[in-house]
N, C-alpha and C positions, 0 to 999 in steps of 0.2 A: 257291652266298653262296659273296661274294668277298670277298676280304683283310679289305676294307674293315671290310664290314658282321658280318665274324665280330674283327673286332680292337673294333669300337664292341660288340659284345653282350657281351664279356672288358672289359671298358673300365668298359660297366655293372652287371655283375655282379660286378667286384670291390670297385666304391661304392658294390654293396649291402653286402657285409659290414667295409666300413672296411680295406679294403685295398689298395685306387689310390693306383698310385705310388710313389711310396716306403715310405711306412709301411705297404703290402703286405714290402717288403723286409724291415722294420723285425719286419712280424708273422714273416713265413719264417724270420729270424733266432733270435729269440723262440723260436717253437714249433724251430727244429732244437737250438740247446744244452738244450735243457728234455730230448729225445729225446734224443741223446748222452752228458745224466749218467746214462741207465737204463743206460751201458755203463763206466762210471766201472768197475765189480769188487768184488772186497773190501776190494783195497787202498786204490781211491778212493775209498770211503764212509770206510772206517777213518780215512783223511786227512780230510779234508772233515767229516764230520757232525758235527751238535749232539753233542757228548757232553761230560756236564758236568761229569767229574773233568778230562777235557782243560783245556776250558774255567776251571777254578779251578787249572790247573796254569800256568795264560797263555796257551795258545795263542786266542786269540779270535779266528780268522779265522774258525772256525766257530759265532758267532757271524751270519755271512751265508752262510758256502759249506752251512751246514747247510741252508737253503733253495735248493735250486736244486744240490743233487747227489740222486737217489732211488735204494731198492732194487736196481732189478731194473727191464729193462725197463718190463713192464704195470704198471708206477707212473707211471715217466714218460708211459707215453701217456696215460692219463686223466689225469695234471696235463697235457700239450702240449693234450689236447683242451679239454678243462676249460680255457685260457689262450685256442684259436681265437676258443670258442662269444665268451667275456666281449669277448674285442676285436671279435667284430661286433656285439654290443652294445651297449658303449659309449666305445667308442674316441674319437668324433668329444665325448666330454661333457665331459671336461676334457682343457688341453693337456698335449701329452706329458712338460712338466713337474714338472705338478702327477699326470697317471699316477705321476711319478717320488717325488714328495715319499708320495701313499696306501703303494704297495708296499714307501718304506724308513719309515715310520710305522709298518704290518701289522707288520712284519718284528722294528721295534723294538719291538711292542708284542709279539707272538707269543716272541722272548725274554727279555724280562723278566715276562709270565704265566708264564712254565714255570720260569722262575730260581727268582725271589720265592714263588708259586705253589702251584709243583707240583715241590718240589726231590725224589723221586718219582721224576721222569720224567728219565732220566739218559741218553737217545739219544735223538735223532727227527733222520730229514731230507725234505724234500721240498718243493712249493711248493703244495699245497696249499691251507695254512695264510692265505700271502697273500694263495692267489687269490680264499680266501672275504674277506679286501678288500677286494678289487680287486669282486667282489660288491656287496655291504657297500654302498661309494661312489656304483660308478652307477647300486646302486635308491636311492639318497639325495639325485642327482641326479635321478633323471625323477619321484622320493615333489616334489622342494620345485618345478620343475619346472610340476608336473602332467602329465606323460604319460600319457597312455590303460595303459597296462601299470606305470603305481606302485605298484597294490596286490596285485598279482599278483606283483613280482620280492621286498617287505617279506616276503609271507608265504609263497613260494621259501624263503627262508634262513631266517626264522623255522622253521619250520616243519625243514628241514633242520638245524639246529643245534639242535632238540631233540629231534630224532627220535635223532639218532648219539648223543647224549647217551646213551641205554637202550640203545643197539644198535650194533653194526656197522653202516652199508649195506653191502647185498649186493653191491652193485660192489669192497669193496674185495678180497673173496677173503679168502687168508691171510693179504696180508696188513696188521703194525700199523698202527693208525693212532690217532693222538694226537690225539684230539675237539679235546681245550681249545686244539689251536694254531688249532686254527679261529673258535673264540671269540675268543679273542683278537686274532687274525686281522682275523674283520668285528670285533671291538671300537675298532681302530687307527687299520681304513680310512675306519671310517663315522666316528670324532675326527679325522680330517684331507682330507679332502671338507668336513664344516661348515664349513670353516675357509677352504676352497676355491670363487670361484670358478669359477659353469657357464663350459663352452661353449656356443654355438649357428653358429656358425658352422664352415662343414665343415674340414678338416686344410689 
């Protein structure tokens, strides 16, 4: 196999997972950030986690940083894998700037929901909440566009949200999971996606 054919095959594979060109570098950078956050340690978590008392005392950066720092490397790996999968499914469905709005809306919905609706939640870390927002947004775009996988995506999202309200999912292990954040994140991502036009052309 020649170098040219290897490059062409690699380009096709990257394109098929929405990771071609500079967008592949963006995916690698985001995955690296999520993975590295799993090594923040106790001091990093204490500084960056969503902590209700600390936020009430004025440490407002936690409303953002808490959604990026992770409990441990296993927690970070699960979310990094989720991010890569969602990127493969949905990256081309909205413009990059619109995906930022989806993530921002998901984070805002989680913060608002935990603060006003779940005051007993004093501590939270991880990207899983806004990843559910990305999943909800992607499922909505596919549903609105009439894609073949639209009902499967909707069913998976609804089933997961309902199931984890009853019991933690098996792959969470001993890690504490704030399932309310998943619901709020999904609602925030869906609300943003409803207001945004889908993108049909490649990135």
